[in-house]
C-alpha positions as CSV (number, residue, x, y, z in Angstrom):
1,Q,86.7,92.4,98.7
2,V,90.0,93.2,100.6
3,Q,90.2,92.0,104.4
4,L,92.4,92.8,106.8
5,G,93.9,91.3,109.8
6,E,96.1,93.0,112.5
7,S,98.2,91.4,114.8
8,G,101.1,92.1,117.5
9,G,99.3,94.4,119.6
10,G,99.9,94.6,123.2
11,L,101.1,96.1,126.5
12,V,105.1,97.3,126.6
13,Q,107.1,99.8,128.9
14,T,108.0,103.1,128.0
15,G,111.2,102.7,125.8
16,G,110.0,99.5,124.9
17,S,109.0,98.3,121.1
18,L,106.4,96.2,119.2
19,R,105.7,94.9,115.6
20,L,102.1,95.2,114.2
21,S,101.7,93.0,111.4
22,C,98.8,93.0,109.0
23,A,97.6,90.6,106.8
24,V,96.0,91.3,103.5
25,S,93.4,88.6,102.1
26,G,90.9,88.3,99.8
27,R,91.3,90.2,96.5
28,T,95.1,90.8,97.2
29,S,96.3,91.6,93.7
30,G,97.3,95.0,93.4
31,P,98.2,98.2,93.5
32,Y,97.1,99.5,96.8
33,A,98.3,101.8,99.5
34,M,98.5,100.6,102.9
35,G,98.4,102.8,105.9
36,W,98.8,102.3,109.7
37,F,96.0,104.4,111.9
38,R,95.6,104.5,115.6
39,Q,92.8,105.9,117.8
40,A,93.2,106.5,121.4
41,P,89.6,107.1,124.0
42,G,88.1,110.2,123.4
43,K,90.4,111.5,120.5
44,E,89.9,111.0,116.7
45,R,91.8,108.5,114.3
46,E,94.7,109.7,113.2
47,L,97.2,108.1,110.2
48,V,100.1,107.0,111.5
49,A,102.1,105.9,109.0
50,S,101.2,104.8,105.4
51,I,103.2,103.6,102.3
52,S,102.5,103.1,98.6
53,W,102.8,99.7,96.3
54,N,106.0,100.5,95.1
55,V,107.3,101.2,98.3
56,D,108.9,104.3,96.7
57,S,106.9,106.9,98.7
58,T,105.9,106.7,102.2
59,Y,104.7,109.3,105.2
60,Y,105.1,109.5,109.0
61,A,102.9,111.9,111.3
62,D,105.5,114.1,113.2
63,S,104.7,112.4,116.3
64,V,106.2,108.7,115.4
65,K,108.7,109.8,112.8
66,G,112.5,108.2,114.0
67,R,110.5,105.9,116.1
68,F,108.2,103.9,114.0
69,T,109.0,102.2,110.5
70,I,106.1,100.9,108.1
71,S,106.9,98.2,105.6
72,R,105.2,95.7,103.5
73,D,105.9,92.5,101.6
74,N,103.6,92.2,98.8
75,A,104.8,88.6,97.7
76,K,103.3,87.8,101.5
77,N,100.6,89.8,101.6
78,L,101.6,91.7,104.7
79,V,102.7,95.2,106.3
80,Y,104.8,96.3,109.1
81,L,104.5,98.8,111.7
82,Q,107.5,98.9,113.6
83,M,107.6,100.3,116.5
84,N,110.1,101.5,119.1
85,S,110.9,103.8,122.1
86,L,107.1,104.0,122.5
87,K,105.3,106.3,124.5
88,P,102.3,106.0,126.9
89,E,101.2,109.0,124.3
90,D,101.3,106.3,121.8
91,T,98.8,103.9,123.7
92,A,95.9,103.3,120.9
93,V,94.4,100.9,118.7
94,Y,95.9,100.3,116.1
95,Y,94.0,100.0,112.6
96,C,95.4,99.1,109.2
97,A,93.6,100.1,106.4
98,A,94.3,99.9,102.7
99,K,93.3,102.0,99.8
100,R,93.3,100.9,95.7
101,G,96.2,102.7,93.8
102,F,99.6,103.1,93.8
103,G,100.0,105.8,96.5
104,I,99.4,107.1,99.6
105,G,96.7,109.6,100.6
106,P,94.6,111.1,103.4
107,Q,92.6,108.8,105.7
108,Y,89.2,109.6,103.7
109,T,90.6,107.9,100.9
110,Y,91.2,104.0,102.8
111,N,88.1,102.1,102.3
112,Y,89.2,99.1,103.6
113,W,90.1,98.4,107.5
114,G,91.1,95.8,109.9
115,Q,89.3,95.5,113.4
116,G,92.1,96.5,115.3
117,T,94.8,95.8,118.1
118,Q,95.1,97.1,121.1
119,V,98.8,99.2,121.5
120,T,99.3,99.9,125.8
121,V,102.0,101.3,126.8
122,S,102.7,101.7,130.8
123,S,104.6,104.7,132.4
């Protein structure tokens, strides 16, 4: 079993930055790909960014391209989401998730989830 714990959320003004972290514990031996998802009130959960085990493949939603960067440190079992130039529409609960295997994939392939961390961007 894999446990995930997010941190780093908070309140930030438009144009500001935040870095989210996700700590992976439990059966951490790989390979597993990681993703960051978000869910805003009244909206469906969406995949924001994902990264493969070997960091040879990443995905970004169009809405965050050029502003968000996903990274990972397999030695420390950590995954990060650097968020720059934040906008009010980025306000959501952000979740990290893991899927077994080397490669990234669609949302339904992720079967380990964290509890989420709130990100609020004020205008």
